[in-house]
C-alpha positions in Angstrom: -10.2 -26.4 -44.2 -8.7 -29.6 -45.3 -5.0 -29.2 -45.7 -2.5 -31.7 -47.3 -0.5 -31.9 -44.2 3.2 -31.2 -44.6 5.6 -33.7 -42.7 6.3 -31.9 -39.9 8.9 -35.0 -38.7 10.1 -35.4 -41.6 13.2 -33.3 -43.2 13.4 -29.7 -42.4 15.9 -27.0 -43.0 15.7 -23.5 -41.3 16.8 -20.5 -44.1 17.2 -16.9 -43.7 16.8 -14.5 -46.7 17.9 -10.8 -47.3 17.9 -8.4 -50.2 20.1 -6.4 -51.8 18.5 -3.9 -54.3 16.1 -6.3 -56.3 18.1 -9.3 -55.7 17.4 -11.6 -52.9 19.8 -14.2 -50.9 19.5 -17.1 -49.1 21.4 -19.0 -46.5 20.4 -22.1 -44.6 21.9 -22.8 -40.7 22.2 -26.0 -39.8 20.2 -26.2 -36.3 19.0 -29.2 -34.6 17.7 -30.1 -30.8 15.7 -27.5 -29.5 16.3 -25.0 -32.5 14.0 -27.1 -34.9 11.8 -28.2 -32.0 10.8 -25.6 -31.2 10.6 -24.5 -34.9 8.4 -27.6 -35.8 6.1 -26.7 -32.8 5.3 -23.2 -34.1 4.8 -24.9 -37.3 1.8 -27.0 -35.8 0.6 -24.1 -33.9 0.1 -22.2 -37.2 -1.1 -25.2 -38.7 -3.6 -25.7 -36.3 -4.7 -22.1 -36.1 -5.8 -22.5 -40.1 -7.4 -25.9 -39.9 -9.5 -24.5 -36.6 -10.1 -21.1 -37.6 -12.6 -18.9 -39.7 -10.4 -17.2 -42.3 -11.5 -15.4 -46.6 -9.8 -15.1 -49.7 -6.7 -12.5 -49.9 -7.4 -9.2 -51.2 -5.2 -5.9 -51.7 -7.8 -4.1 -51.1 -9.2 -5.8 -48.1 -8.1 -5.2 -44.6 -7.9 -8.4 -42.0 -9.4 -8.2 -38.8 -8.9 -9.4 -35.5 -11.8 -11.7 -36.3 -10.0 -13.2 -39.7 -7.6 -15.9 -38.4 -5.8 -15.9 -41.8 -6.0 -15.1 -46.0 -5.8 -17.4 -48.3 -4.6 -17.0 -51.8 -2.4 -18.8 -54.4 1.3 -18.2 -55.1 0.9 -16.0 -57.7 0.2 -13.3 -55.7 3.9 -13.1 -53.9 4.9 -10.7 -55.9 8.7 -10.8 -54.7 9.6 -14.4 -56.7 13.3 -13.8 -56.4 12.7 -13.9 -52.1 10.3 -16.8 -53.1 12.9 -18.7 -55.1 15.1 -18.5 -52.3 13.2 -19.4 -49.4 12.0 -22.6 -51.5 15.7 -24.1 -52.3 15.4 -24.7 -48.9 18.6 -27.5 -47.7 20.3 -26.8 -51.8 21.1 -23.2 -50.0 24.8 -22.4 -48.6 25.6 -22.5 -45.4 25.3 -19.5 -43.4 28.4 -17.9 -42.2 29.0 -15.8 -38.7 29.3 -12.7 -41.6 25.8 -13.6 -43.3 24.2 -13.2 -39.3 26.3 -10.3 -38.1 26.9 -8.1 -41.4 23.1 -8.8 -43.3 20.2 -7.1 -42.8 17.9 -9.9 -42.7 14.6 -9.6 -44.1 12.5 -13.2 -42.6 14.1 -16.8 -41.2 11.7 -19.8 -42.4 10.9 -23.3 -41.7 10.9 -25.1 -44.8 9.8 -28.5 -45.1 9.9 -31.7 -47.0 12.5 -33.8 -49.2 10.8 -33.1 -52.7 11.7 -29.5 -54.7 8.3 -29.6 -56.0 6.3 -30.3 -53.2 8.2 -27.9 -50.5 5.8 -26.3 -47.7 7.8 -22.8 -46.1 6.3 -21.3 -42.7 7.8 -17.5 -42.9 8.2 -15.6 -40.5 9.4 -11.6 -41.6 11.9 -10.2 -39.2 15.4 -11.1 -38.0 16.7 -13.4 -35.5 19.7 -12.2 -34.6 18.6 -8.5 -34.0 15.5 -10.2 -31.7 18.3 -12.1 -29.8 20.5 -8.5 -29.4 17.5 -7.0 -27.8 16.8 -10.4 -25.5 13.2 -10.4 -26.2 12.8 -14.2 -26.3 14.1 -17.5 -24.9 17.3 -17.9 -27.1 18.6 -21.0 -28.8 22.4 -20.9 -29.0 23.4 -24.6 -28.0 22.0 -26.4 -30.9 23.3 -24.5 -33.3 26.0 -26.7 -34.9 28.2 -24.6 -37.5 27.6 -20.9 -35.7 28.1 -20.1 -32.4 27.5 -16.3 -32.2 26.1 -14.0 -32.7 23.2 -15.5 -30.6 19.7 -16.5 -33.0 16.1 -16.4 -31.0 12.7 -16.7 -32.9 8.9 -16.3 -31.6 6.2 -18.5 -31.6 4.7 -17.4 -34.9 4.7 -17.8 -38.3 3.4 -14.5 -40.9 2.7 -16.9 -44.1 2.5 -20.3 -44.5 3.5 -21.1 -48.2 2.4 -24.3 -49.7 3.2 -26.0 -53.6 -0.2 -24.9 -54.5 -1.7 -22.4 -52.2 -0.5 -19.6 -49.6 -1.8 -18.9 -46.1 -1.7 -15.5 -44.4 -1.6 -15.1 -41.0 -0.1 -11.3 -40.9 -1.3 -9.5 -43.6 0.7 -6.6 -43.0 3.8 -8.8 -42.7 3.1 -10.8 -45.9 2.4 -7.4 -47.8 6.0 -6.1 -46.3 8.0 -9.4 -47.4 6.1 -10.1 -51.0 4.7 -7.0 -52.3 7.0 -3.7 -51.3 10.4 -4.9 -52.2 12.4 -3.2 -55.0 11.9 -6.6 -57.0 8.0 -5.6 -57.1 8.8 -2.1 -57.8 10.1 -3.0 -60.4 6.9 -3.9 -61.5 4.4 -1.0 -61.5 5.1 0.2 -65.0 3.7 -3.1 -66.6 0.8 -2.5 -63.9 0.1 0.9 -65.1 0.2 -0.7 -68.9 -2.3 -3.1 -67.8 -4.6 -0.6 -66.7 -4.1 1.6 -69.8 -5.1 -1.8 -72.0 -8.7 -2.2 -69.5 -9.0 2.2 -69.2 -9.0 5.0 -71.9 -5.9 6.6 -70.1 -3.7 9.1 -72.1 0.3 8.5 -72.1 0.4 11.4 -69.4 -1.8 9.3 -67.1 0.1 6.3 -67.7 3.0 7.6 -66.5 1.9 9.4 -63.3 -0.3 6.1 -62.2 3.5 4.6 -63.0 5.7 7.0 -61.1 3.0 7.1 -58.0 2.8 3.0 -57.7 6.1 3.4 -57.1 5.4 6.0 -54.3 2.9 5.0 -52.0 1.4 1.4 -51.3 -2.1 3.0 -50.9 -1.7 3.3 -54.7 -0.5 -0.1 -55.3 -3.0 -1.7 -53.3 -6.1 0.2 -54.8 -5.0 -0.7 -58.5 -3.8 -4.2 -58.2 -7.6 -4.6 -56.9 -8.7 -2.8 -60.0 -6.6 -4.9 -61.9 -8.2 -7.9 -60.3 -11.9 -7.0 -60.5 -14.6 -8.6 -62.6 -16.3 -5.5 -63.4 -13.0 -3.7 -65.3 -13.7 -4.8 -68.8 -17.1 -3.7 -68.5 -16.0 -0.1 -67.8 -16.6 2.2 -70.5 -16.2 6.0 -71.0 -20.4 6.3 -70.4 -20.6 4.4 -67.4 -17.4 6.0 -66.0 -19.5 9.5 -66.7 -22.8 8.2 -65.2 -21.1 6.9 -62.0 -18.9 10.3 -61.6 -22.2 12.1 -61.0 -23.9 9.7 -59.1 -21.0 10.2 -57.0 -20.8 13.8 -57.2 -17.8 14.2 -59.2 -17.4 16.3 -62.6 -16.9 13.8 -65.8 -15.5 17.1 -67.4 -12.6 17.4 -65.0 -11.9 13.7 -64.9 -12.5 12.3 -68.7 -10.8 14.6 -71.9 -11.1 13.2 -75.4 -12.3 10.4 -74.0 -9.4 9.3 -71.8 -9.6 9.3 -68.0 -7.4 12.1 -66.5 -5.1 10.5 -63.6 -2.9 13.3 -62.4 -1.6 14.7 -59.1 -5.6 16.6 -59.0 -8.0 13.8 -60.4 -5.7 10.4 -59.1 -7.6 10.6 -55.5 -11.1 10.8 -57.1 -10.7 8.2 -59.7 -9.0 5.6 -57.7 -11.7 5.9 -55.2 -14.4 5.7 -58.0 -12.3 2.8 -59.6 -11.9 1.1 -56.4 -15.5 1.2 -55.4 -13.8 3.0 -52.5 -17.1 5.8 -52.6 -20.0 5.5 -51.2 -23.2 7.3 -50.0 -24.5 7.6 -46.3 -27.7 5.3 -45.7 -29.4 8.1 -43.9 -27.2 11.6 -44.1 -27.1 11.0 -48.4 -23.8 12.5 -47.9 -20.4 11.1 -49.9 -17.4 9.1 -48.5 -14.4 7.9 -49.1 -13.0 4.5 -47.6 -9.3 4.4 -47.2 -9.1 0.2 -47.1 -11.8 -2.1 -46.8 -12.5 -5.2 -44.4 -15.4 -7.0 -46.1 -18.0 -9.0 -44.2 
């Protein structure tokens, strides 16, 4: 893995961010000494992990396992663009106040490295460092905070996401998805995803409405639909192809296709989405049909 090295000894800003509904807010914390030295050191460890270990491409339908050190993707996968924008404002953000730290439910903190606004690298950690300090889980850095003496802040040794100008490395998939794919700002786009699915597949208006509703309600549905929309095979699916595969997997085409349209509702949702996302398979020896809840690729 060859990375364009950020200068970890150069300008860097400690950023916090939180959400209010669909909006994101951020502040910079003026810090130095042991705080920044430690955060830079943790960033160096995260980069070493990406350089030296094995990773693979991020897929919303794929599950990171212990053997996979990181997942690689593009910035387009950061669906909460409002949150991303706040992080990358870096040093241009207003300085955090005592009230910001005490009264906000912080979503993350980040070390933002660089002096070119278009070439920043962000090391992001999900969680509230103020809450961590209250729980006294890790070493507390309070002597080097220049403008804020209370409340105490605490940081652990890990980052969840490294955001480069044109690439993203995911070190913790669960935290990455919670930050950038599960917010109110992201859920506001679910109707667009349902519409995109209907443009690729024949769906009734009722099915489109059902998909949009369920996309807001369940992360499993969101992962599957995002994976389907990204698939290469989607544009090749026809009613005849779908009928043939339904019969092959023991499903009833008469129940799942009506007047040439796929039927997606409370009764059929599971079967249709499992089929479209290639989550149905047959046991090699028993011949029995199985369904995967989430896949780990090899």
